[in-house]
N, C-alpha and C positions, 0 to 999 in steps of 0.2 A: 406530638401535640394532640389535643382532644377536642371534643365538642360539648355543647351545653345540654340542657334538659331535653330539647327537642331534636338533638342530633341523633342520627341513626334511625329515624322513623321507619324508613324502608326496610332496614335490617330487622328491626323489632317486628315489623309486619310479617316479614318472611319467616322469622323465628316462630311467630304466633301460628302461622299457617302450618309450619312443620310440627308444632306441638299438637295442633288439632288433628293433623293426619295421623300422628302416632296414637292419639287418644282413640280415634276411630279404629285403628288397627288393634288397640288394646281391647276395645269393646267386642270386636269380632273374636279376639282370642278368648275373652270371657265367655262369649256365647258358645264357642266350641267346647270350652272346658265344662260348662254347665251341661251340655249335651252328653259329654262323656261321663259326667258325674251321675247322671240318671241311671246309667247302666252299671255303675261301679258300687261297691259297698260304701255305706255312709261313714265318713270320718268324723269323729266326735271333736277332735282338736280343731280350733279355729285359729287361722293365721291372720294377724292384723297387717293391713297395708294401706297406709293413709298418708296424705300430704297436708301439712298444717300451713294455712295461709293467713290466719288471724292471730294477732298477739297483742298483749298489753305492754306498754313501754313506760319506763320511769327513768328519770335522770338521777344518778347518784354514784358515788365512788365507794359504796359500802362493800364489804366482803361477800355479802349475800344480797338477795333481791330485797330492795327497800319497800317493804309492805306499806309503810306509813307515808311514802312519797305520793304525790299526785300521779294518777295513772291516766293514760289515754290509749284508745284502741287504734291500731294501725293494721293495714293490709300489707302482707308480704308479697313481693320484695319491698323493703323499706330502704330507700337510698338516702344517705345523709346529705341533706341540702340545708342551706342557711335558713330557708323558710321554716323548717320544722326541726332545727337542731340547735341545742344549747351546748355550750362548751362542756367538755368532760365526757366520761364514759356513759354508756347507756345500757340499761337492763331491759331484757325482753322476757316475757313469760308466755309460754305456749302450752296450752292445755289439750289433753286427749284422753280418751277412755279406752280401756281394754276389758274384756269380760273375764278372762281367767289368765293371770300372769304366769302361772306355773305350768301351763300346757302349751304345746306347740314348740316350734323352733326358737332359737335365740333371736331376739329382736335387736335392731340397731337403729341409730339415728344418723342421717346423712345431710350435711349442710354443704351445698356445692360451692358456694362462694361467700366469703365474708370480707376479704381485703382489709382485715383489721386483726387486732389481738383478740382471741376468742377464749372465753371461759364458759364451760357448759356444766350445769348441775341438774340432776334428776331428783325431783322431790326433795331438794335441799342438799343432796349429796354430790360432791364434786366428781365429775366423770372425766373432764378434759380441761387442760389449761395450756395455752401456748407458752413457750419459753419466755423467761423474764427479760431476755435480751430484746424482745420486741416492745418493751415498755418505752415510755417517753415519746410516743407518737410514731414509732417505726411501723412500716407497713409489712405485713406478712406476705407470703407468696400468693398473689391474687388468683392464680390458676390452681392452687392446691385446695382441695375440698377437705372437710372435717368429717371423719367417720368414727363413731363411738358405739360401743355395744351397750345395750340397756339390760343390765343384769336383772334376772327375774326376782331376786331377793329385794331389789329396790322398787319394784313395781307393785302396785296395789290394784285390786279389782275395782273397776269403775274409774273415777277421775284421777289423773296424774298430771303433773306439770313439769316442764323443762324450762329452766331459767338460763338465759344466755347473756353473758356480759360482753359487750363490744367496746373496743377502744381503738379508734382509727381516725382518719382524716375526712372532713366533709368534701363535697364536690368542689367547692371553691378553691381548695388548697391542693388539688391534684391535677395532673396533666390530662389524663383521659378518664372518661366516665367509669370505665371498668376498674380503676384503681381507687375509687371512692369507697368509703366504708358503707357496707350494705348488708342487710340480713335478708337472705332469700328464703323461700319456702323450705320448711324442714320436712324431710321425708322419713317416715317410720315404716319399716318393713323388716322381713327376715334378714338377719345379718349376712347370709350368703348372697342374697340378691343384691343388697347394697354394696357389698364388697366387689361384686362383678361390675356394678355401675361405676364405682370409684376407680376400678382398674381401667375401664374404658376412658374415663377422664384423664387418668394418669398417662395412658398410652398416647392420647391425642396431644396433651400438653407437654408431658415430660418425655415422650417417646418420639412421635412424629415431628413435633415442633423443634425439639432439640436436634433431631437428625437433619431436618431441613436447614436449621441455623448453622450446624456444623458444615453441611455441604456448601452453603453460601460462603462461609469463611474459607473453606478449601478452594472454592472457585475464585475468591478474591486473591488468595496467595498465588493460584495458577495464573490469573490475569496479571498480577504484579511481575511474575517471572516472564510472561510473554511480553509485557511492556518493556522490560529490561533488555530482552533479546531482540525484539523487533524495532525498538525505538519509536513506537507508535504512541503519541501522547494520550489518545482517547482510551487506550487500555489502562493507563495509569489512573485516569479518573474513574473508570469502571472498577478497578481494584480498590480504590479508596471508598467508593460507595458500598461495595460488598463487605469489606472489612469493617467499615463503620456500622453498617446495619447488623452484621453478625455480632459485633460487640454489644450493641444496644439490645438486641434480642436476647443475647446470653445473660445480660444483667437482669432482664425481666423474668427469664425462665428459671434461672437457678435461685438459690436462696436469697432472701431479701437482704439488701445492704444494711450494715449496722447503723448508717447515718439516719437521722430523722426522716420520716416519709416525705415531708415537704421538700427537703433539699434533694431527695432522690428524684422527685418529679421535676424539680428545677433542672437538674442535670439531664433528665430525659428531654425536656423541651429545648434546652440549649444545644443538645447534640443533634437534633433533627435538622436544623438549617444547613450545617456543614455537609451532612449526608445528602440532603436534597441538592445542595450546590454541586457535589461530586457527580450525582446522577445527571443533572442538567448539563454540566460541562461535558460529560461523556457523550450525551446525545448531540450536543452542538458540535463538538469536535469530530464525532463520528460522521456527521453529514457535511463536514468541511466548512463549518460556519464559525467565524471568530469575530466577535464584536467587543471591542475594548470597553465601551461604556456599559454593556450588559454584564461583562465579567466583573467590572468594578461595582456595579449595583448589587449583584448577587453576593460578592464578598462583603460589601458593607452591611448587607442584611444579616450576615452571620455575626456581626458585632452588635447591631441594633437590637436584635431579638433578645439576646441575654441581658442587655442593659434594661430593656423594658420589663423583663421578667424579674430582675432584681428589685425594681420599683414595685412590682405587683406582689412579691412574696411578703407575707404568706396568704393574705386573705383574698387576693384577687388573681391568683395564679391561673385558674381555669378561665376566668373571663378575659384575660389578656392572651392566653395561649390559643383560645379558639379562633379569634380573627387571624392570627398568624398562620394557623392551620389552613384556613380558607385561602389565604394569600398564597401559601406554598402549593396547595393543590391546584390553584389557577395557574401559577407559574409552570408547574410540571405539565399540566394539560396543554398549555400554550407551546412549550418546548416540544412536547410529543407531537403536536399538530404540525409544527414547523419541520420537525425531522421527517415525519411520514410524507409530508408534501414534497420535500426536497429529494428524499430517497425514492419516491415514486417516479420522479422525473429523471433522476441521475443513476440510481442503482436499485433495481427491483429486488435482488437478493437481500440487501440490507433492509429494505422495506418489510419484506416478509419475516425477517428475523424478529424485528421489534413488534410487528403486528401479531405474530404468534405468541410472543411473550405477553403482550397486552391481553390477548385472548385467554391465555393460561391464567393470568391474574384474575380476570373477571370470572372465569369458570370456577376457579378455586374459591374465590370470595363468596360466590353464590352458594357453592356446596357447603362452605364453612357456615354461612348464615342460615341455610335451610335445614341441613342434615345434622349438623353438630350442635346439639342442644346442651352444650357444656360451656362454661365460661372460659374465655381465653385471656392470656395476659395482655394482649394487645389485638384489637380487631384488625383483620386483614393481614396479620403477621405471616401466616402460612401462604396466603396468596402472593404477597410480595416476594417471599422466598422462592416460590415456584417461578414467578416472573423473572427474577434475577438468574435463576439456574437455566431457564430457557434461553435468556440472552447470552449467557456464558457458552452454552452449547452451540448456539448460532454463531457466536464469534469464533469458536474453535473451527466450526465448519467453514466459515468464510475465510479464515486464515489458511486453512488447508487448501481451499480453492485458489487463494492468492499465491500460496506456495507452489502449487502445481503449475499455475500460469507463469510464475516467475522462473520455475525450472525450465518450462518449455521455451520461454523467451531467452533464457540463458543458453539453452542448447542451440537455438537459432542464431543467437549472437555469436556463439563460439564457432559455428559453421561459417558464418560470414567473416569472422576474424581469420579463421584458417584460410579461407579463400583469398582474403585480402593480403594475408601474409605471403601466400604463394605468389600473388600478383606482384607484391613489393619485391620479393626475392627475385622473380623473373625480371622485373624492371631494373633491379640493382645489378643483376648479371648482365643485362643488355647495356646498362650504363658503364659497367666495368669494361665490357668488351669495346664499347664505343670509346671509352677513355683510353683503353689500350691502343686502339687503332689511331686515335688522335695523337697519343704519345709517340707511337711508332712513326706517324707522319711528321710530327714535330722533329723527332730525331733524324728522320730521313731528310727532311728539308734542311735542317742544320748541317747535316753531313754533305748534302748537295752543295750548299753554299760554301762550305769549307773546300770541297773539291773544286768548285768553280773558281774560288779565290786562288787556290794553288795553281790551277791551269793558267789562269790569267797572269798571275805574277811570275811563275816560273817558266812554264812551257811557252806562254805567249811572248815573254821577253826574249827567249832564245830563238823562236821562229822569226820574230821581228828583226833580230840581229842578223840571222841568215839572209833574210830578204834584202837587207841594206848592205851586207858585206860580201855576199857571194858574187864571184865573177862569172859563174856559170848561169846562163839565162834559164836553163831548164830547172836547175836546183832552186833558183830564185822564184820561179813560177810555182813549183811544187810547194815551196815554203809558204808563199803567199796564199795558195789555196788551203793549205793546212791551217794557216793562221785564221783564215775566214771561217773554216769549219770549226776550229776551236772556239772562236768567238761566238759562233752560233750555238754550240753546245753549252758554253758558259751562260749564254742568255737563257737557254732552256733550263739549266740547273738553278739559276737564280730564282725562278718561280714568280717573277713579277709580271703581272698582266701587261699587255702591250696595246696601245691605242690602235684601232683599226686603220685610222688614217696614216699613222707612221708605218704600219706593216705594209700597206699598199705602196707607199713610197719606196720602202726597201725592196719589195718584190719587183717593182718597175725598174729600179736601178740594177738589180740582179739580172733580170731578163734582158734588158737593153745591152748590158756589158757583155754577157755571154753570147747573145745572138749577133751582135755586131762583129765579134771576133770570128764567128762562123759565116759571115757574109749573108745573114738572113735579116730581112727587114721586119721590124716590129710594128704591129698595128695595136696600139693601146686603146682598148675600148672600155674605159672606166670613167664614170661621171665625176665631176669635180666635187659634188656633195659627199661622195664617199671618201675623198681625200681629206675633207674637213670633219669627218665623223669622229665623235668622241667615245663611241662605243669601244669596248675592249674585248680582246681575246686572250686566252691563257697563253702563258709562255710556251707551254708544250704544243698547243695548236699552231702557234707562230713558227716554232722550230720545225715541226713535221710538215707544215705546208710549204715552208721554204725548201726543205729537202725534196719534197715531191716536185716542186717547180724546177729545182736543179736537175733532178733525174729526167724529167720530161724534156727540158731544154737540151740536156746532153744527148739523149736519144735522138732528138730532132736533128741536131748538128751532125751526129755520127751516121745516122741511117736513113733519114727521110729524103735528103736531096732537095729540101724545100727552099724556096727563095723568099717566102713571106710567112710570118706567124702572127696570128691574131690572139690576143689575150684579153679576156673580159671577166669582170668581177661584178656580181650582182648581190645585193643585200636584201634579205627578207626579214620577217619579224623574228624568227628563231634560228636562222642559219644563213650562211652565205655560200655562193656558188662560184667556183673558180673554173673557167673554160680556157683551154689551150688548143688552138686549131691551126694546123699547117697545111700548105698546098703541095706537100711532097708526094712521093710515089706510093705512099701507103705501105701497109704490111703485106708481104708476099703471101700467096695462097698456101705455100707449103708450111707457113707458120700459123695458119688459121686454127684456132682452137688450142694453140700452144703458147699464148701470149704470157701466161703466168710463169713460163719456164725461161724466159729470156727478156732482154731489153729492160730489166729492172721493174717490169710490170708487177711482179709479185710483191716486191718491196713497197711499191707505191700503194697497192691495195691494202697491204698489211698496216702501213702507217695510217691510212684513212680509217681502217676498221678500229685501230686503237683509240681513235678520237671519236668513236661512235658515228662515223660518217661512212661515205662510200666513194669509190673511185671507179668510174666507168670509162672504157676505152672503145671507141668506134673507129673502124678503119676498113679500107678496101683498096685493092690495086688501082692506082691512078686517081684516087679520090682523096688522098691525104689522110691524116689521122686527127681525131678529136678526143681530147681527154677532158672529162667533166668530173670535177672534185666538189663534193657537197659535204660541208661540215657544220655541226650545230654550234651556235654561239654560246 
């Protein structure tokens, strides 16, 4: 989209400064040349080098300059505006003088910009005419200059005139000022010099601009591929902006479309809002901002702008396009400000990427405005291309950084996963070992219960039969003792915990029965609270304690000669203590230090040790014997 008559004032001022600087340089060059000429031989041939800025203009569609039509004087460049333009083609007559047309190098005429169908005649003779395909209001390539040779045979000494017929679009019917029909100053100089100047313009517009536009298109395709690979939405918007701008620039840089010029400008204006939308969506998504109302408003603008341009075509196209251009510029500036603000707080590398692109745009635009005194198809086109290429390079650099960071994170994650896998494997192995132990314990428990059942049902029944049917008292006693031992073993094999109170009762009954048979008085030193205790001990602890008690009572009856035995049981928080003390003669001196070798002492200590407890024996001649058993609960 474009601007009005007062648009680009700063740019024109900068261009004016550039022209004046070049004129000063030209004057210095002339002075140097004159100094050199004073020392050189005089050259008789005179070379004409002039720029024509005054012309007479007449309206008419005649095949030659309409001499009878009303004429008016204009100063070049003459921009076609409604204020001074009537419908139809326009003829310009430019006059110049040369002293001797047959001497000196071949002269040429160079018209930098016309943006219209051009026909050029020298002294009434046709020198140049654009292709007829441009008729009907079509716009020629606005960046392509017109260079023609001025044959010496058509020139006359003294006054000559060049008639130029222009057929194009006024400012009101085009998108940007540079596409309006305009006749700029006509430069007449040696053909070789003008060819060099035309080549510079061609290199800038058809060389550099096309190269930059192609690079932006390639960058768009690259961004599109990156968007597909990375699944990053903002890269897709950037690709759309690059491809859209490359397509629009290409349409302006290459040959003019065959459609009428007004509709070409309409398509230009209608294509700008979607490209701007893609650029703004890229910046918003890049900084992580998504506002549904803003997205809807920008999308709606892409519909409203073409509709308003349809209403404005053809006579008010420029007047409607200019406000939309201002609105779009304000929107882009606001989005840029939001992006830079958020990126400064959240991601400094992203901030510098866009800031460098913005700086490259401004620097290129200033260089284009000050140094390049040749017309461009679209102002700021090269600057915008440079900015997009810098952004693409920055995005590639940022994606490389993110890739390196992702690879480092992946390596760290892999190491953590490997460590975790090792831990899981170790834990699984421990669980398997524990499960195996539990399984073995379950099988062992099941087997113990089976053995206990077999002992109780088979061996127990047989022993009980012997006890009740045997006539031999000794056999009956042995069978009864075997039955009791078998029942104790079965109880241990069953694995069921035993209440401490029940165990104390069993132990008292066991000790009283055995001691009474040996004529030894029992002193039972156990509190009644212990008999009522509901705490439990394991079946194995109950069995081993009972066997230790039996062994101690048997030794007392057989060897101590005691008349009294005191048994005490005390309960602590984590263990209980079983004390057996007699008033016998004690252990003889010759057995001191050899208790583990006889009297079942070794068996008693082994049983206590198996239960994580201890069994201590204290004795001395004439002092009796004390056995202290401590077991954990």
